[in-house]
N, C-alpha and C positions, 0 to 999 in steps of 0.2 A: 487763289487756287492752292498755294502752298499752305496757307493758314488752315484751310478746310481739310487738307490732307493730314496736317499735324494734329488737328482736333480729332479726326477720325482714328488716327493711330492711338492717341491717348485713351479714347473711349473703348478701344478693343484690347487694352492692356489691363491685366488683373494683378493686383498686389496680393501676395499670399504670405501670411505670417505664421509664426509658431511652428516652423518646419523642424522636424527631427534632424539632427546633425548628419544622419546617414543618407538623407535625401540629396541627390545630385541632379544636375540638369536633365539627364535622361529619364530619371524616375519622375521628376516633376512633369516633364512633357508627356510621359506615358499615362500618368494619373489623370491629368486634365485633358488629354487627347480623347477621352471618352465623351467629352462634351462638345467637341468640334475640332476644326483644323487648327492646330497649334503652329504658329509661324516661328515662334521662339520661346524658349523657357530658360530662365537663368536664376540660379541660386546665388545670392550675393555672398561673397567670401571676404574674410579678413586677410591681411597681408600674409599671415602664416598659412593660408589655405583653408582654414576651418570655416564652416558655415556661420553666417551671422544670424541664421534662423528665419530668414525671409527671402523672398524672391519675386520674380515677375513672370507672368505667362501672357504672351501676346497671341490673340486669336485672329483669324482671317477676317471675321466680321463681328460687328458689335453685338448682334443678336446671340452669338455663342456665349459671350460674357454674361449676358442677361440670363441665359439658360443655366449657367454654372451657379450664379447667385441665387436663382430661384430654387435650384436643386439642393444646394447646401444650407440654405437658411431655414 
């Protein structure tokens, strides 16, 4: 059961790269929230606080990730 839950979480997680340094967690959540219910959005940061240029957006269901990928490709 735990392995199934872990796999489901991985499938509903979207890796986003080439982010502008002005993008923060809230902007990331707002942008991708148009595609479904975002459960978390996180821009990865260096030790000095500056963006690394990528992040992760987690959706409530896998189908929302598929919708994002279909819309943006």
